N, C-alpha and C positions, 0 to 999 in steps of 0.2 A: 461572464468567462471566467475559467479557471485554468490557471497555469500549478501545474504538476512538478514536485520536485521528486527526480527518481535515482537510485542509484544503488549498489553493493550495500552488506552493514557497514554502517561507520567510515563510510567514502566522505562526510563531513554537510551529507542531507540537511538533516537540523541546526547546526549551526548556522547554516549558511539559510534555511528558514527563519532563524532568531534573527540574521543580518537585516534580511528583507524585510520583516514585519516587527520587529522590537519584541516578539512575542515571550520571549521566554524559555520557550518548550524545553521540555528535558533532555539532555543528552548525557548519554554513557557510552562506554567502550565495548560494547556485545552487540549482537544483535536482535534485531526485536524487540527495543527501546520503543519506537514508533510501533504499533499495531492497529490502533485507530488512528485515523489520519490526524497531525494537525491542520490548523485552517486560522488564517492573518489576511490580512490586507498590505501588501508592498505599496507605500505611498512614494508618488509620483513626483520629485521637487522637479518643478516645470518652472524654468524660468521666463517662459512669456504672461503665463499667468503673473508672474512677480510685477512683469513690466502693465500688464495692462492692470494689476491692483494699482500702481503709481499714477496710471492714467486717469482713471475714475475717481481717486483719493478713495478706497476702500479699505474700510475698516475691520475687516477681517476676509485671510484667504482663505479656501478651502482648497485642499489640492487633490486630483486624481488620486483612484488609486486602482491595485488589480488583486484579483481572487488568488491565494498561492494556498496551495496543500502541500505538506508533507508525507509522500508516503510511503511507508514499511518499507525496507530493505529488502530488494528481489535475490534468492539466492541463485544457485544453479539446478536445475531441475522445479523452478518454480511453474512454468509451464503443466506439470505432472501433479500439482498441487505439492510440490516443497517447501518446508518453511510458511505455511500459510499461503504460500505462492496461488494460490487460487483467486483467495479474498483480495489479494495484496494487486493482481495484474485486476480485476474487475474496477478497482480503484481506480488504476490507470485508465482504463477504457473511458473512463467518463471525462477525464480531462480534454480541454481544450489541444492544448499544448504542451511542451513537457523540456523538463531542464536537468539533464542527464550528467548528475555529480560523480567527478571520477576522481580517485585518491591521487594525487600526485609527488604528498608528502612522506608517506610511511616508509620505512627502509626498503621493504619490499615491493614501491608502489609501481604498478606497469598498466597505465592508462590505457594503452592499445589492448593489453588482454582484459582487461574490464570492460571496455567498451565492448568488444568481440561477446564475450559473457551475456550483457544484457541485451544487444541487439539480438542474439541467438535466441533468447525467450521470448524477447517481444514476436520476433519471428514464428518462433514454434505455436505461439498461442495463437498468433494467425492465422497460421497454417491448418489448427486443430478445429477450428471456428469454421474456414473456407471450405475446411474437408463435410464440415457437418450441413453446410449450407448446400454444398454440391450434391452431398446424398440425397438430400430434401429434393431437390429439383431432380434428381435420374427419377426417383420415384413418381415425380409429377410427370414425366413425359413418357413414363410409360401410358399413363393413362389417356392421357391427350398431347399430343403435339405441337407447341406453338414456336412462332419462329423467335417470340421475345425470350423464352425461357431457353431455347437452344443457347440463343448468343449470352444470356448472362453464365448459362451453364459454360460454354467454351473461355470465357473472359475469367471466370472462377479458377477454370483448369490452367490456365495463364498463367495466375496468380500464383498459385500454389507451385507450380514448377519454379518462377522465379525466385519465390522466398527461401525453397528448398537448396536452390544455386547460392544463396546468401548475394544475392542482388536485391536492390533498391526498387522497389513499386514506381515511386516518382522518375526513376532515371528509365526505366525498361517500359512504360506503359501508356498508350494518350489519355490525353486528359478525360474523352470522351469516355474511354473504359476504366477511366477509376472513378470518373461520378457514378458509375452504375454499379460499382462495389463502395463507395464512399460511407453508405447509409449502415455498414456493418462497424462502424465504428474501430477501423481494423489501426493496430497501435502504431505500427511502421508509416501509417499514413499520416500520422501526427506532425506539425510542426517542431522541429528538435533546435533546441540550444545546448551545447557542452559547454560544463563548467571545469575547467583543471584546475583542483583543488591545493597547491601548492604551501611547502612551508613559509612563515615568517620572512625567517633570515633568505629565502630564497629571491624573495622582490627586492633584498638589497643587492644579492651578489647576481642577478640576471641570470637565475637558474631557470627562468621560465622560457626565456630561448628556444626554440626549436620543438618546445614538448608537443606544437599541433602538427599534426601530419595524419600518414597512413589510412588505412581503411577507414577510419574516423571522419576526415575531411573528403573519401568517397560518398557519404551517407546523411553527415550532415555539415550545412552551411552556414552555419552560425555557432561561433566559441568563442570563449572568454577564459582567462588566465589570471587568477587571483586567490588571496589567501582567506579562505571563510574565517577564519578564527580571528585575523586582524578586522575584516567587516564586521563583525559580530562586536568583537571592542570597542571598533567606533559608535556605536549605535548608543551605547552607555557614556561616552563623554559629554560635554561642554563643545563652542566651538573653540577656544583657546586650546583644550588638550587635546583635541580632536587633531590642530596644526602641527602641536608636540608629538604625537603620533608617526602623522604622516612624514615628519623631519628625520624621524627615528629611522624610518624604514625607507628614506628616499621616495615618497609619494607625492606625484603631483597633486594627485586626488583620489576620491576612494572609487572602484570599480562597480557599487552597488548600484548607484543611479544607472551607468551603462548599462550593468544585466536589465533593468526593471523596462529601461527602453527597447533592447533587444526584447523581451519578453512583451511589451507594447506590439511591437512588428509580427512578432509570431503568433498572435493571439489576432490580426489582423484590424487593431483597433484605430481609429482615430481620438482625438480630444478636441472636444469643443466647450464653451464659456457661457455662463451667465451671469448675470450682477444685477441685485434685487437685494433693497435695504441697506444698503454699506456691505455687502457681501459679493464676494466676487469667487465663485468655482466652478473647479475645472472636472467634468464629466468624462467617461469613457464609453465610446459606442460603433459597433460596428461597421468597417470601413462599407463606403456604398449606403445607408441607411436613412431616411428623409426625416424631413424635420416632423412630421406627425410622430415618429418613433424616438426622435428624441425626447420630445412636451412629455411621453408618458416613462423617461424613466425618471424625470423628475417630479412628476404628479399624474397619474391617471385623470384627474379631470380637466387637465392640460389638453390632452390628448383627446377629450371625450369634446369636449367644447373648443379645439381647436380654429381658431380663424385666419390669424396667419402669424409669421414670425418677422422679424426687423433683423437683419443679417448684415455684421459687418466683419471681413476677416482681420487676423490680427495684423497682418502685413497693413494692410491700410489703416489699421487703426493708429499702427505705429508711425504709419508716414504723415498722418494729419497732427497725428498728438493730442487728441481732445476729443471726445465721444458727441457732445455739441454741435462739433463744428464740423461733425460726418456727417450729421444728418443735415447742418446749414450750407453744404457745399454739395449737395444731392447723393453723397457717397452709401446713405444707408440705404441699403434694398430692402423692399419688400416680397417674402417668398411664399408660398401656398403651404400644403402638406407636402407634396410628393416632392418638394425641393429636395435634394440629394447634399448631405452635410458634407464640406469641406475639410480638412485638420485645421484648426486655430479657429474656427467659425466663434464668434460671438452672437448669440441671440438674447433678444427677448422676443418671448412665448403672448400674443393675445389673443384670448380665449375668455368665451362668456362660460360659466358655470351651470349648467342645466338642472334644472329641478325636478 
């Protein structure tokens, strides 16, 4: 699953990417610094994993991660190919969810304007794709008219009209209609998080209050205000230095972990855990996934030779306080391949390697 960073040039995408992944990608004050996408992994600092580690007395903790992609800045006219727009839009189309980074720090910052530019480019790109699909269906219907094709044609026409009026397809169309066009990887149907990138000093003076609103709220339900510069600086500091910087800017905590958790929700991911050989590890998986799918994430042999899974949820484990006691009191469940994972499950896979 991939979480893409999108924004106009110099909005702070690559700075945020560095804060999320600690990758140290190149940052410069001009367009197209990022042409080929930067790819990295954001580590989820999972407090539940720390707690499980204490209970099972693990020697090593491995936190779950999310794949993050820093895509080059879009410009007006991107849907027509301006500023390598077609190439960049194709990168965006391959993402599972998007973080829109908006400039709220420069002297001429106008997040509402920038969001409108970005949304328009995404919508126009979707309209062009849908128009091509519609025209293809129109040719098919000239030869042989089938009700299924006609319904799809009508839904695509409706979607084009909504996008042309500046409406959100998620708000205007039924779930059934969206399911029919969802396979086209429409940009405006993806899950979005908006990051309002403010100046470091605005954290101190509370200038971020009231920044979220207008048309942004109508189309995107998840947003966060942060200074990407401060978050990036935090990644290179030890604990004591980090605490000093937080005091300097009157910060109770950094925002980057909140953003990673929002990304987890946007991607519809849950976290499960395994413990083996003194290592406790967190893994991300799509909500609704089965036990055998979880086994395949760890190793294909586990899935091929899957027999059963021993399962206890985090809350139950913490309540009992000891993994051995979980078994002793009969709270360790035995589940089959079709068991649907719950967020916070601790699993041990029983499998036989097939020769």
